Biotite code that builds the C-alpha atoms (Angstrom):
import biotite.structure as struc

atoms = struc.array([
    struc.Atom([-15.560, -13.366, 7.954], chain_id="A", res_id=1, res_name="MET", atom_name="CA", element="C"),
    struc.Atom([-17.599, -14.501, 4.715], chain_id="A", res_id=2, res_name="ALA", atom_name="CA", element="C"),
    struc.Atom([-17.167, -17.736, 3.309], chain_id="A", res_id=3, res_name="THR", atom_name="CA", element="C"),
    struc.Atom([-13.896, -18.532, 1.826], chain_id="A", res_id=4, res_name="VAL", atom_name="CA", element="C"),
    struc.Atom([-14.876, -18.762, -1.946], chain_id="A", res_id=5, res_name="SER", atom_name="CA", element="C"),
    struc.Atom([-13.245, -21.655, -4.293], chain_id="A", res_id=6, res_name="ALA", atom_name="CA", element="C"),
    struc.Atom([-11.265, -19.427, -5.912], chain_id="A", res_id=7, res_name="PHE", atom_name="CA", element="C"),
    struc.Atom([-9.614, -17.997, -3.020], chain_id="A", res_id=8, res_name="SER", atom_name="CA", element="C"),
    struc.Atom([-8.460, -20.986, -1.724], chain_id="A", res_id=9, res_name="SER", atom_name="CA", element="C"),
    struc.Atom([-6.428, -21.297, -4.516], chain_id="A", res_id=10, res_name="HIS", atom_name="CA", element="C"),
    struc.Atom([-2.736, -20.193, -3.451], chain_id="A", res_id=11, res_name="PRO", atom_name="CA", element="C"),
    struc.Atom([-1.643, -16.736, -4.620], chain_id="A", res_id=12, res_name="PHE", atom_name="CA", element="C"),
    struc.Atom([1.244, -16.135, -6.428], chain_id="A", res_id=13, res_name="GLN", atom_name="CA", element="C"),
    struc.Atom([4.084, -12.974, -6.245], chain_id="A", res_id=14, res_name="LEU", atom_name="CA", element="C"),
    struc.Atom([4.141, -11.861, -9.683], chain_id="A", res_id=15, res_name="ASP", atom_name="CA", element="C"),
    struc.Atom([7.456, -11.810, -10.905], chain_id="A", res_id=16, res_name="THR", atom_name="CA", element="C"),
    struc.Atom([6.708, -9.662, -14.057], chain_id="A", res_id=17, res_name="VAL", atom_name="CA", element="C"),
    struc.Atom([5.519, -6.293, -13.740], chain_id="A", res_id=18, res_name="TYR", atom_name="CA", element="C"),
    struc.Atom([2.412, -4.996, -14.752], chain_id="A", res_id=19, res_name="ASP", atom_name="CA", element="C"),
    struc.Atom([1.845, -1.472, -15.503], chain_id="A", res_id=20, res_name="PRO", atom_name="CA", element="C"),
    struc.Atom([-1.927, -1.867, -14.714], chain_id="A", res_id=21, res_name="ALA", atom_name="CA", element="C"),
    struc.Atom([-1.447, -2.923, -11.040], chain_id="A", res_id=22, res_name="ALA", atom_name="CA", element="C"),
    struc.Atom([-0.662, 0.739, -10.508], chain_id="A", res_id=23, res_name="TYR", atom_name="CA", element="C"),
    struc.Atom([-2.414, 2.568, -13.637], chain_id="A", res_id=24, res_name="ASN", atom_name="CA", element="C"),
    struc.Atom([-6.069, 0.820, -12.660], chain_id="A", res_id=25, res_name="THR", atom_name="CA", element="C"),
    struc.Atom([-5.742, 1.612, -8.923], chain_id="A", res_id=26, res_name="LEU", atom_name="CA", element="C"),
    struc.Atom([-8.605, 4.354, -8.217], chain_id="A", res_id=27, res_name="PRO", atom_name="CA", element="C"),
    struc.Atom([-8.147, 8.234, -7.628], chain_id="A", res_id=28, res_name="SER", atom_name="CA", element="C"),
    struc.Atom([-7.998, 9.123, -3.839], chain_id="A", res_id=29, res_name="LEU", atom_name="CA", element="C"),
    struc.Atom([-11.276, 10.580, -3.643], chain_id="A", res_id=30, res_name="GLY", atom_name="CA", element="C"),
    struc.Atom([-12.598, 7.459, -5.206], chain_id="A", res_id=31, res_name="LYS", atom_name="CA", element="C"),
    struc.Atom([-10.528, 5.637, -2.681], chain_id="A", res_id=32, res_name="ALA", atom_name="CA", element="C"),
    struc.Atom([-11.448, 7.253, 0.388], chain_id="A", res_id=33, res_name="HIS", atom_name="CA", element="C"),
    struc.Atom([-15.448, 7.037, 0.056], chain_id="A", res_id=34, res_name="SER", atom_name="CA", element="C"),
    struc.Atom([-15.039, 3.245, 0.341], chain_id="A", res_id=35, res_name="LEU", atom_name="CA", element="C"),
    struc.Atom([-13.744, 3.560, 3.558], chain_id="A", res_id=36, res_name="MET", atom_name="CA", element="C"),
    struc.Atom([-17.159, 3.120, 5.456], chain_id="A", res_id=37, res_name="THR", atom_name="CA", element="C"),
    struc.Atom([-16.933, 2.222, 9.377], chain_id="A", res_id=38, res_name="GLU", atom_name="CA", element="C"),
    struc.Atom([-17.567, -1.578, 8.598], chain_id="A", res_id=39, res_name="ASP", atom_name="CA", element="C"),
    struc.Atom([-14.654, -0.942, 6.338], chain_id="A", res_id=40, res_name="VAL", atom_name="CA", element="C"),
    struc.Atom([-12.691, 0.054, 9.362], chain_id="A", res_id=41, res_name="MET", atom_name="CA", element="C"),
    struc.Atom([-14.060, -2.209, 11.623], chain_id="A", res_id=42, res_name="ALA", atom_name="CA", element="C"),
    struc.Atom([-12.622, -5.247, 9.598], chain_id="A", res_id=43, res_name="LYS", atom_name="CA", element="C"),
    struc.Atom([-9.449, -3.420, 9.427], chain_id="A", res_id=44, res_name="LEU", atom_name="CA", element="C"),
    struc.Atom([-9.391, -2.964, 12.924], chain_id="A", res_id=45, res_name="GLN", atom_name="CA", element="C"),
    struc.Atom([-10.523, -6.728, 13.377], chain_id="A", res_id=46, res_name="GLY", atom_name="CA", element="C"),
    struc.Atom([-9.862, -9.824, 11.291], chain_id="A", res_id=47, res_name="PRO", atom_name="CA", element="C"),
    struc.Atom([-6.868, -8.008, 9.509], chain_id="A", res_id=48, res_name="ILE", atom_name="CA", element="C"),
    struc.Atom([-5.466, -6.528, 12.307], chain_id="A", res_id=49, res_name="ARG", atom_name="CA", element="C"),
    struc.Atom([-5.011, -9.791, 14.178], chain_id="A", res_id=50, res_name="GLN", atom_name="CA", element="C"),
    struc.Atom([-3.619, -11.680, 10.931], chain_id="A", res_id=51, res_name="LEU", atom_name="CA", element="C"),
    struc.Atom([-0.766, -9.587, 11.052], chain_id="A", res_id=52, res_name="PHE", atom_name="CA", element="C"),
    struc.Atom([-0.351, -10.267, 15.078], chain_id="A", res_id=53, res_name="LEU", atom_name="CA", element="C"),
    struc.Atom([-0.649, -13.448, 14.314], chain_id="A", res_id=54, res_name="ASP", atom_name="CA", element="C"),
    struc.Atom([2.123, -13.548, 12.066], chain_id="A", res_id=55, res_name="HIS", atom_name="CA", element="C"),
    struc.Atom([4.301, -11.162, 13.843], chain_id="A", res_id=56, res_name="GLU", atom_name="CA", element="C"),
    struc.Atom([4.591, -8.709, 11.009], chain_id="A", res_id=57, res_name="VAL", atom_name="CA", element="C"),
    struc.Atom([3.036, -5.796, 12.537], chain_id="A", res_id=58, res_name="GLN", atom_name="CA", element="C"),
    struc.Atom([7.315, -4.281, 12.489], chain_id="A", res_id=59, res_name="ASP", atom_name="CA", element="C"),
    struc.Atom([7.394, -4.650, 8.568], chain_id="A", res_id=60, res_name="HIS", atom_name="CA", element="C"),
    struc.Atom([3.792, -4.874, 6.833], chain_id="A", res_id=61, res_name="TYR", atom_name="CA", element="C"),
    struc.Atom([0.764, -2.613, 6.984], chain_id="A", res_id=62, res_name="GLY", atom_name="CA", element="C"),
    struc.Atom([-1.994, -1.709, 5.293], chain_id="A", res_id=63, res_name="VAL", atom_name="CA", element="C"),
    struc.Atom([-2.430, 0.720, 2.448], chain_id="A", res_id=64, res_name="CYS", atom_name="CA", element="C"),
    struc.Atom([-5.089, 2.557, 0.919], chain_id="A", res_id=65, res_name="LEU", atom_name="CA", element="C"),
    struc.Atom([-5.353, 1.323, -2.918], chain_id="A", res_id=66, res_name="LEU", atom_name="CA", element="C"),
    struc.Atom([-5.323, 4.864, -4.685], chain_id="A", res_id=67, res_name="ASP", atom_name="CA", element="C"),
    struc.Atom([-3.158, 7.012, -7.147], chain_id="A", res_id=68, res_name="ASN", atom_name="CA", element="C"),
    struc.Atom([-2.678, 10.127, -8.329], chain_id="A", res_id=69, res_name="HIS", atom_name="CA", element="C"),
    struc.Atom([-0.928, 10.016, -11.747], chain_id="A", res_id=70, res_name="PHE", atom_name="CA", element="C"),
    struc.Atom([-0.859, 7.901, -14.575], chain_id="A", res_id=71, res_name="GLN", atom_name="CA", element="C"),
    struc.Atom([2.904, 6.172, -15.094], chain_id="A", res_id=72, res_name="ILE", atom_name="CA", element="C"),
    struc.Atom([4.130, 5.542, -18.861], chain_id="A", res_id=73, res_name="PRO", atom_name="CA", element="C"),
    struc.Atom([4.800, 1.917, -20.100], chain_id="A", res_id=74, res_name="ASN", atom_name="CA", element="C"),
    struc.Atom([8.164, 1.267, -19.153], chain_id="A", res_id=75, res_name="GLY", atom_name="CA", element="C"),
    struc.Atom([8.321, 3.303, -15.832], chain_id="A", res_id=76, res_name="GLN", atom_name="CA", element="C"),
    struc.Atom([7.467, 2.487, -12.492], chain_id="A", res_id=77, res_name="ARG", atom_name="CA", element="C"),
    struc.Atom([6.824, 4.430, -9.346], chain_id="A", res_id=78, res_name="LEU", atom_name="CA", element="C"),
    struc.Atom([10.219, 4.484, -7.008], chain_id="A", res_id=79, res_name="VAL", atom_name="CA", element="C"),
    struc.Atom([10.753, 5.361, -3.286], chain_id="A", res_id=80, res_name="GLU", atom_name="CA", element="C"),
    struc.Atom([13.833, 6.532, -2.159], chain_id="A", res_id=81, res_name="HIS", atom_name="CA", element="C"),
    struc.Atom([13.945, 8.088, 0.706], chain_id="A", res_id=82, res_name="GLY", atom_name="CA", element="C"),
    struc.Atom([10.867, 11.000, 1.125], chain_id="A", res_id=83, res_name="PRO", atom_name="CA", element="C"),
    struc.Atom([10.350, 10.818, -2.638], chain_id="A", res_id=84, res_name="VAL", atom_name="CA", element="C"),
    struc.Atom([8.792, 8.601, -4.659], chain_id="A", res_id=85, res_name="SER", atom_name="CA", element="C"),
    struc.Atom([8.582, 9.079, -8.587], chain_id="A", res_id=86, res_name="LEU", atom_name="CA", element="C"),
    struc.Atom([8.083, 7.231, -11.798], chain_id="A", res_id=87, res_name="PRO", atom_name="CA", element="C"),
    struc.Atom([11.714, 6.053, -12.735], chain_id="A", res_id=88, res_name="TRP", atom_name="CA", element="C"),
    struc.Atom([12.239, 5.304, -16.439], chain_id="A", res_id=89, res_name="ASP", atom_name="CA", element="C"),
    struc.Atom([13.969, 1.681, -16.646], chain_id="A", res_id=90, res_name="LEU", atom_name="CA", element="C"),
    struc.Atom([12.791, 0.807, -19.966], chain_id="A", res_id=91, res_name="GLY", atom_name="CA", element="C"),
    struc.Atom([13.335, -2.758, -21.227], chain_id="A", res_id=92, res_name="ASP", atom_name="CA", element="C"),
    struc.Atom([14.698, -3.424, -17.660], chain_id="A", res_id=93, res_name="GLU", atom_name="CA", element="C"),
    struc.Atom([10.772, -2.645, -16.669], chain_id="A", res_id=94, res_name="ASN", atom_name="CA", element="C"),
    struc.Atom([9.736, -6.511, -17.194], chain_id="A", res_id=95, res_name="LYS", atom_name="CA", element="C"),
    struc.Atom([11.190, -7.721, -13.903], chain_id="A", res_id=96, res_name="ASN", atom_name="CA", element="C"),
    struc.Atom([9.567, -6.734, -10.729], chain_id="A", res_id=97, res_name="THR", atom_name="CA", element="C"),
    struc.Atom([13.283, -6.677, -8.992], chain_id="A", res_id=98, res_name="ALA", atom_name="CA", element="C"),
    struc.Atom([15.358, -4.502, -10.976], chain_id="A", res_id=99, res_name="VAL", atom_name="CA", element="C"),
    struc.Atom([19.159, -4.818, -10.195], chain_id="A", res_id=100, res_name="LEU", atom_name="CA", element="C"),
    struc.Atom([20.103, -0.306, -10.502], chain_id="A", res_id=101, res_name="LYS", atom_name="CA", element="C"),
    struc.Atom([23.078, 1.610, -9.503], chain_id="A", res_id=102, res_name="PHE", atom_name="CA", element="C"),
    struc.Atom([24.458, -0.953, -7.180], chain_id="A", res_id=103, res_name="ASP", atom_name="CA", element="C"),
    struc.Atom([21.586, -1.360, -4.995], chain_id="A", res_id=104, res_name="GLY", atom_name="CA", element="C"),
    struc.Atom([17.957, -3.027, -5.875], chain_id="A", res_id=105, res_name="VAL", atom_name="CA", element="C"),
    struc.Atom([14.514, -1.860, -7.145], chain_id="A", res_id=106, res_name="ILE", atom_name="CA", element="C"),
    struc.Atom([12.002, -4.189, -5.068], chain_id="A", res_id=107, res_name="ALA", atom_name="CA", element="C"),
    struc.Atom([8.612, -4.480, -4.787], chain_id="A", res_id=108, res_name="PRO", atom_name="CA", element="C"),
    struc.Atom([7.028, -2.202, -1.781], chain_id="A", res_id=109, res_name="ARG", atom_name="CA", element="C"),
    struc.Atom([3.133, -1.993, -1.979], chain_id="A", res_id=110, res_name="SER", atom_name="CA", element="C"),
    struc.Atom([1.218, -5.163, -3.055], chain_id="A", res_id=111, res_name="ILE", atom_name="CA", element="C"),
    struc.Atom([-2.108, -5.775, -4.325], chain_id="A", res_id=112, res_name="ARG", atom_name="CA", element="C"),
    struc.Atom([-4.678, -8.793, -5.609], chain_id="A", res_id=113, res_name="LEU", atom_name="CA", element="C"),
    struc.Atom([-4.709, -8.190, -9.346], chain_id="A", res_id=114, res_name="LEU", atom_name="CA", element="C"),
    struc.Atom([-6.194, -11.087, -12.046], chain_id="A", res_id=115, res_name="ASP", atom_name="CA", element="C"),
    struc.Atom([-5.510, -13.451, -8.976], chain_id="A", res_id=116, res_name="GLY", atom_name="CA", element="C"),
    struc.Atom([-1.942, -12.868, -8.522], chain_id="A", res_id=117, res_name="LYS", atom_name="CA", element="C"),
    struc.Atom([-0.126, -10.596, -6.206], chain_id="A", res_id=118, res_name="LEU", atom_name="CA", element="C"),
    struc.Atom([0.982, -7.827, -7.994], chain_id="A", res_id=119, res_name="ALA", atom_name="CA", element="C"),
    struc.Atom([3.165, -4.965, -7.038], chain_id="A", res_id=120, res_name="PRO", atom_name="CA", element="C"),
    struc.Atom([2.793, -1.820, -7.888], chain_id="A", res_id=121, res_name="PHE", atom_name="CA", element="C"),
    struc.Atom([5.007, 0.655, -5.828], chain_id="A", res_id=122, res_name="GLU", atom_name="CA", element="C"),
    struc.Atom([8.704, -0.323, -5.333], chain_id="A", res_id=123, res_name="PHE", atom_name="CA", element="C"),
    struc.Atom([11.669, 1.230, -3.560], chain_id="A", res_id=124, res_name="SER", atom_name="CA", element="C"),
    struc.Atom([15.053, 1.518, -4.353], chain_id="A", res_id=125, res_name="PHE", atom_name="CA", element="C"),
    struc.Atom([17.973, 0.298, -1.586], chain_id="A", res_id=126, res_name="SER", atom_name="CA", element="C"),
    struc.Atom([21.142, -1.292, -1.364], chain_id="A", res_id=127, res_name="LEU", atom_name="CA", element="C"),
    struc.Atom([19.482, -4.639, -0.335], chain_id="A", res_id=128, res_name="THR", atom_name="CA", element="C"),
    struc.Atom([16.447, -6.455, -1.607], chain_id="A", res_id=129, res_name="GLU", atom_name="CA", element="C"),
    struc.Atom([14.202, -6.928, 1.295], chain_id="A", res_id=130, res_name="PRO", atom_name="CA", element="C"),
    struc.Atom([12.870, -10.538, 1.955], chain_id="A", res_id=131, res_name="GLN", atom_name="CA", element="C"),
    struc.Atom([9.513, -10.466, 1.565], chain_id="A", res_id=132, res_name="LEU", atom_name="CA", element="C"),
    struc.Atom([7.206, -13.064, 3.593], chain_id="A", res_id=133, res_name="ASN", atom_name="CA", element="C"),
    struc.Atom([5.336, -14.774, 1.069], chain_id="A", res_id=134, res_name="SER", atom_name="CA", element="C"),
    struc.Atom([3.371, -17.135, 3.144], chain_id="A", res_id=135, res_name="GLU", atom_name="CA", element="C"),
    struc.Atom([2.018, -14.204, 5.097], chain_id="A", res_id=136, res_name="PHE", atom_name="CA", element="C"),
    struc.Atom([1.123, -12.457, 1.941], chain_id="A", res_id=137, res_name="LEU", atom_name="CA", element="C"),
    struc.Atom([-0.761, -14.748, 0.411], chain_id="A", res_id=138, res_name="MET", atom_name="CA", element="C"),
    struc.Atom([-3.015, -15.551, 3.718], chain_id="A", res_id=139, res_name="GLU", atom_name="CA", element="C"),
    struc.Atom([-3.167, -11.833, 4.093], chain_id="A", res_id=140, res_name="ALA", atom_name="CA", element="C"),
    struc.Atom([-4.608, -11.747, 0.866], chain_id="A", res_id=141, res_name="PHE", atom_name="CA", element="C"),
    struc.Atom([-6.931, -14.863, 1.357], chain_id="A", res_id=142, res_name="ARG", atom_name="CA", element="C"),
    struc.Atom([-8.186, -12.378, 3.757], chain_id="A", res_id=143, res_name="THR", atom_name="CA", element="C"),
    struc.Atom([-8.662, -9.456, 2.356], chain_id="A", res_id=144, res_name="ILE", atom_name="CA", element="C"),
    struc.Atom([-10.218, -11.057, -0.683], chain_id="A", res_id=145, res_name="GLN", atom_name="CA", element="C"),
    struc.Atom([-12.968, -12.699, 1.745], chain_id="A", res_id=146, res_name="ASP", atom_name="CA", element="C"),
    struc.Atom([-14.231, -9.607, 3.354], chain_id="A", res_id=147, res_name="LEU", atom_name="CA", element="C"),
    struc.Atom([-14.653, -8.246, -0.129], chain_id="A", res_id=148, res_name="GLY", atom_name="CA", element="C"),
    struc.Atom([-11.616, -5.529, 0.345], chain_id="A", res_id=149, res_name="LEU", atom_name="CA", element="C"),
    struc.Atom([-9.175, -6.455, -2.204], chain_id="A", res_id=150, res_name="HIS", atom_name="CA", element="C"),
    struc.Atom([-10.212, -3.269, -4.427], chain_id="A", res_id=151, res_name="GLY", atom_name="CA", element="C"),
    struc.Atom([-9.580, -1.056, -1.342], chain_id="A", res_id=152, res_name="VAL", atom_name="CA", element="C"),
    struc.Atom([-6.150, -2.058, 0.318], chain_id="A", res_id=153, res_name="PHE", atom_name="CA", element="C"),
    struc.Atom([-2.953, -3.422, -0.613], chain_id="A", res_id=154, res_name="GLY", atom_name="CA", element="C"),
    struc.Atom([0.002, -4.724, 2.327], chain_id="A", res_id=155, res_name="VAL", atom_name="CA", element="C"),
    struc.Atom([3.020, -2.266, 2.085], chain_id="A", res_id=156, res_name="ARG", atom_name="CA", element="C"),
    struc.Atom([6.640, -3.400, 3.544], chain_id="A", res_id=157, res_name="TYR", atom_name="CA", element="C"),
    struc.Atom([8.373, -0.822, 5.346], chain_id="A", res_id=158, res_name="PHE", atom_name="CA", element="C"),
    struc.Atom([11.606, -0.789, 7.113], chain_id="A", res_id=159, res_name="ASP", atom_name="CA", element="C"),
    struc.Atom([13.294, 2.856, 8.290], chain_id="A", res_id=160, res_name="LYS", atom_name="CA", element="C"),
    struc.Atom([10.293, 5.661, 8.812], chain_id="A", res_id=161, res_name="HIS", atom_name="CA", element="C"),
    struc.Atom([11.219, 9.251, 9.755], chain_id="A", res_id=162, res_name="ASP", atom_name="CA", element="C"),
    struc.Atom([7.838, 9.933, 11.973], chain_id="A", res_id=163, res_name="THR", atom_name="CA", element="C"),
    struc.Atom([8.232, 13.696, 11.433], chain_id="A", res_id=164, res_name="GLN", atom_name="CA", element="C"),
    struc.Atom([7.277, 13.220, 7.685], chain_id="A", res_id=165, res_name="LEU", atom_name="CA", element="C"),
    struc.Atom([3.523, 11.908, 8.164], chain_id="A", res_id=166, res_name="SER", atom_name="CA", element="C"),
    struc.Atom([1.971, 13.668, 4.930], chain_id="A", res_id=167, res_name="VAL", atom_name="CA", element="C"),
    struc.Atom([2.317, 12.872, 1.467], chain_id="A", res_id=168, res_name="GLU", atom_name="CA", element="C"),
    struc.Atom([1.781, 15.689, -0.802], chain_id="A", res_id=169, res_name="ILE", atom_name="CA", element="C"),
    struc.Atom([1.813, 15.397, -5.042], chain_id="A", res_id=170, res_name="THR", atom_name="CA", element="C"),
    struc.Atom([4.180, 17.753, -6.967], chain_id="A", res_id=171, res_name="GLN", atom_name="CA", element="C"),
    struc.Atom([3.318, 16.616, -10.491], chain_id="A", res_id=172, res_name="GLY", atom_name="CA", element="C"),
    struc.Atom([4.370, 12.806, -10.985], chain_id="A", res_id=173, res_name="THR", atom_name="CA", element="C"),
    struc.Atom([6.343, 13.376, -7.646], chain_id="A", res_id=174, res_name="ALA", atom_name="CA", element="C"),
    struc.Atom([4.910, 12.172, -4.317], chain_id="A", res_id=175, res_name="ASN", atom_name="CA", element="C"),
    struc.Atom([6.553, 14.018, -1.307], chain_id="A", res_id=176, res_name="VAL", atom_name="CA", element="C"),
    struc.Atom([6.572, 12.841, 2.312], chain_id="A", res_id=177, res_name="MET", atom_name="CA", element="C"),
    struc.Atom([6.666, 16.319, 4.305], chain_id="A", res_id=178, res_name="ILE", atom_name="CA", element="C"),
    struc.Atom([5.804, 17.119, 8.287], chain_id="A", res_id=179, res_name="PRO", atom_name="CA", element="C"),
    struc.Atom([2.372, 17.218, 8.619], chain_id="A", res_id=180, res_name="ARG", atom_name="CA", element="C"),
    struc.Atom([2.140, 20.567, 10.531], chain_id="A", res_id=181, res_name="GLY", atom_name="CA", element="C"),
    struc.Atom([-0.872, 22.890, 10.211], chain_id="A", res_id=182, res_name="SER", atom_name="CA", element="C"),
    struc.Atom([-2.693, 20.762, 7.093], chain_id="A", res_id=183, res_name="LEU", atom_name="CA", element="C"),
    struc.Atom([-6.218, 19.813, 7.583], chain_id="A", res_id=184, res_name="SER", atom_name="CA", element="C"),
    struc.Atom([-8.591, 17.928, 5.608], chain_id="A", res_id=185, res_name="GLY", atom_name="CA", element="C"),
    struc.Atom([-6.043, 15.277, 5.183], chain_id="A", res_id=186, res_name="LEU", atom_name="CA", element="C"),
    struc.Atom([-7.318, 11.228, 3.723], chain_id="A", res_id=187, res_name="ILE", atom_name="CA", element="C"),
    struc.Atom([-5.849, 8.692, 6.389], chain_id="A", res_id=188, res_name="ASP", atom_name="CA", element="C"),
    struc.Atom([-3.896, 6.062, 3.743], chain_id="A", res_id=189, res_name="ALA", atom_name="CA", element="C"),
    struc.Atom([-1.290, 3.603, 5.501], chain_id="A", res_id=190, res_name="PHE", atom_name="CA", element="C"),
    struc.Atom([-2.209, 2.229, 8.556], chain_id="A", res_id=191, res_name="TRP", atom_name="CA", element="C"),
    struc.Atom([0.273, -0.276, 10.793], chain_id="A", res_id=192, res_name="VAL", atom_name="CA", element="C"),
    struc.Atom([-0.886, -2.283, 13.799], chain_id="A", res_id=193, res_name="PHE", atom_name="CA", element="C"),
    struc.Atom([0.003, -2.835, 17.471], chain_id="A", res_id=194, res_name="ASN", atom_name="CA", element="C"),
    struc.Atom([-0.928, -5.872, 20.557], chain_id="A", res_id=195, res_name="GLN", atom_name="CA", element="C"),
    struc.Atom([-2.141, -2.938, 22.888], chain_id="A", res_id=196, res_name="ASP", atom_name="CA", element="C"),
    struc.Atom([-5.684, -2.938, 22.367], chain_id="A", res_id=197, res_name="GLU", atom_name="CA", element="C"),
    struc.Atom([-5.514, 0.785, 23.762], chain_id="A", res_id=198, res_name="ASP", atom_name="CA", element="C"),
    struc.Atom([-3.888, 1.268, 20.407], chain_id="A", res_id=199, res_name="ASP", atom_name="CA", element="C"),
    struc.Atom([-4.960, -1.192, 18.217], chain_id="A", res_id=200, res_name="ARG", atom_name="CA", element="C"),
    struc.Atom([-3.953, 0.365, 15.271], chain_id="A", res_id=201, res_name="CYS", atom_name="CA", element="C"),
    struc.Atom([-2.980, 3.844, 13.734], chain_id="A", res_id=202, res_name="HIS", atom_name="CA", element="C"),
    struc.Atom([-2.716, 5.517, 10.600], chain_id="A", res_id=203, res_name="CYS", atom_name="CA", element="C"),
    struc.Atom([1.471, 6.403, 10.034], chain_id="A", res_id=204, res_name="ARG", atom_name="CA", element="C"),
    struc.Atom([0.909, 8.279, 6.806], chain_id="A", res_id=205, res_name="GLU", atom_name="CA", element="C"),
    struc.Atom([-1.881, 10.344, 5.561], chain_id="A", res_id=206, res_name="GLN", atom_name="CA", element="C"),
    struc.Atom([-2.645, 11.870, 1.493], chain_id="A", res_id=207, res_name="CYS", atom_name="CA", element="C"),
    struc.Atom([-3.051, 16.008, 0.979], chain_id="A", res_id=208, res_name="PHE", atom_name="CA", element="C"),
    struc.Atom([-5.630, 15.919, -1.283], chain_id="A", res_id=209, res_name="PRO", atom_name="CA", element="C"),
    struc.Atom([-5.158, 17.916, -4.256], chain_id="A", res_id=210, res_name="GLN", atom_name="CA", element="C"),
    struc.Atom([-8.359, 20.063, -4.903], chain_id="A", res_id=211, res_name="GLY", atom_name="CA", element="C"),
    struc.Atom([-9.104, 20.035, -0.504], chain_id="A", res_id=212, res_name="GLY", atom_name="CA", element="C"),
    struc.Atom([-12.533, 20.014, -0.730], chain_id="A", res_id=213, res_name="SER", atom_name="CA", element="C"),
    struc.Atom([-13.522, 16.829, -1.976], chain_id="A", res_id=214, res_name="GLU", atom_name="CA", element="C"),
    struc.Atom([-12.861, 15.299, 1.078], chain_id="A", res_id=215, res_name="HIS", atom_name="CA", element="C"),
    struc.Atom([-14.755, 15.539, 4.132], chain_id="A", res_id=216, res_name="GLN", atom_name="CA", element="C"),
    struc.Atom([-15.285, 11.789, 5.798], chain_id="A", res_id=217, res_name="LYS", atom_name="CA", element="C"),
    struc.Atom([-13.365, 11.206, 8.763], chain_id="A", res_id=218, res_name="ASN", atom_name="CA", element="C"),
    struc.Atom([-12.987, 7.616, 10.059], chain_id="A", res_id=219, res_name="HIS", atom_name="CA", element="C"),
    struc.Atom([-9.726, 7.329, 12.151], chain_id="A", res_id=220, res_name="SER", atom_name="CA", element="C"),
    struc.Atom([-8.073, 4.415, 13.332], chain_id="A", res_id=221, res_name="CYS", atom_name="CA", element="C"),
    struc.Atom([-8.448, 4.320, 17.323], chain_id="A", res_id=222, res_name="GLY", atom_name="CA", element="C"),
])
């Protein structure tokens, strides 16, 4: 593992103010996919996986590829509810990372490292707010930064999941989860980990690239 830098020795804090740049400065899917080399996959399956297992969080946290599919205007953020994620217009309420709405809460789901802070960039709507493991998140992003992967990977909290809906497609400004079916040319975008050495990690979600032919590499997680 790379030497811990003086910067990364400081504790990261989960940002309580939503910064639209956390999503809008993410790379395109094609550019993000081009960073997935064999060396990056080895680090994902090695030290990153081990950190998740050491903290026993593999049933609720995974690693996501940092990418976006469209730009989101100020006053909006990407919110998942069921199999659909789309921008919700929150106006003045968009300042806080957690927002009470419709007898529920819009809470952070995906987090990245941005300007020395843990910045939520994707959210979910639920009746109760998940209690994020701040100690794990701080150590996870220290490790990700020390490996030089803070521009490649984020961390995502997950709860219930329909395993039949494993492919994300983009329609306009909506991301929709659908069954894989016969789709090809998919890009791995979200990985979860396992104690079993024969199933160290596996891709739980894939993206269907718009334009299709741009993406040829396939670095699977075995």
